[in-house]
N, C-alpha and C positions, 0 to 999 in steps of 0.2 A: 504494500500500500504506500502511495506517495503522500507525503505531508508537505504543507505549505506554511511558511512563517507569515503570520498575520499581525503580529505585535512584537515589539522589542521593549521589554521593561527595563527600567534603570535601577530597580531595586527588587529584592526578593518579595517584599510586601506588595508591590505593584503587580508583580508576576502572579502572586497567589490570588489577588483580587480578580485579575483578568481571567485566570484559569477557572476560578470558582464561578464567575458569571457565565462563562461559556458552558461549563458543565451543567449549571442550573437551567440553561436554555436548551439542553439536550444536544449540544455539540460534543465532540470528542477531542478535547484539547490534549496536547502532548507537549511536554517540556523536555527537550533533549538534555541529558545529563542533569536531571532535576535534583538529584541528591547534592551535587556540588553547587548548583545554582541557588537552591534555597538555603544552603548552609553558609554561604559567604558572599556578601554583597560586593566586597572589593574584587573578588574573582569575577563576578558577573559584569561589573563595570569594565574590568580589564579585557574581558572577552567580547566587548561591544554589546553588552546588554544580555538579558535573558530572553531567549526566543520562545514565543508561544506559538505552537503550530497546531493545525487541524488537518484532517484528511483533505486531499485536494478537492474532492467533490463537495466539501462543506465550506471551502474558503470564501467564496463570494458572499454567501449568506452570513457567515461568521463576521466578516469585515463589516458588512452592513449593520449587523447587530451591535457591534462595538461602537460604531459611529453614531448610533441613535441614542 
């Protein structure tokens, strides 16, 4: 299954909020390397943010949901 990045969070807290909102709306969010991403903000910032991804077939709807 292909995943698409739809949001880059600047902190673990922001990533968790976005991931939770997507999951509550019945999307299937995925955070690559989420153990390290949610455990260390400096690591996330150094790696250009924490990527929140969804399956490619959900990407357009998930982006629209986050923008509303």
